[in-house]
C-alpha positions, 0 to 999 in steps of 0.5 A: 410712825416714821417713813422707815417704820412704814417701809419696814412694816410694809415689807412684812406683808405679802406684796399683792395685798390691797392697802386701804386707809381706815376708817374710810377705805381711802386708797394711798397713792403718793407722798407730799410735804405735810402742810402742818409741818413742811419737814414731814410727809403726808401720805396722799389718798384718793378713792379710785385706783387700787394700791397694793403693798408692793405699789406703796412700798415702791413709792415709799422707798423712792421718797427716802433721801428726796427733797420736798418743797414745803407748802409755802416754800423751802426744801426739806429732806425726807429720811427714815426718821421723817414722821408720816401724816395722812393728808392730801396736798394743801390740807392739814388733817392732823392725822398722824399715821400710827398703825399698819396691820393686816386683820384679814387675808388680802388686805392691809389697813393704815390707821391714823390718830388725831394729833394737835398741830402746834 
């Protein structure tokens, strides 16, 4: 899923729904350059502070058109076509964000799928 697709999908859910990354109930909290591909994004997570659709949407919109420094250098522009991975800074999880859905009232789940990193 790209940054633009993530933003458009999040817009379709109520703003007060809580967001979790499945299957571990991780909580998204920001973006960084993905260590696997510096020109792509990583959705970072923790298990502390709650995140609503509105919170994540604001963060994602701020990333559009912003340059990020790659893990080992270089600046990379993030656009609506930039792929999004699920990984914290400095890690290579190989989990590409593939699906966002709301199977229950009040919750939005983000899913990743394992992909080989060349």
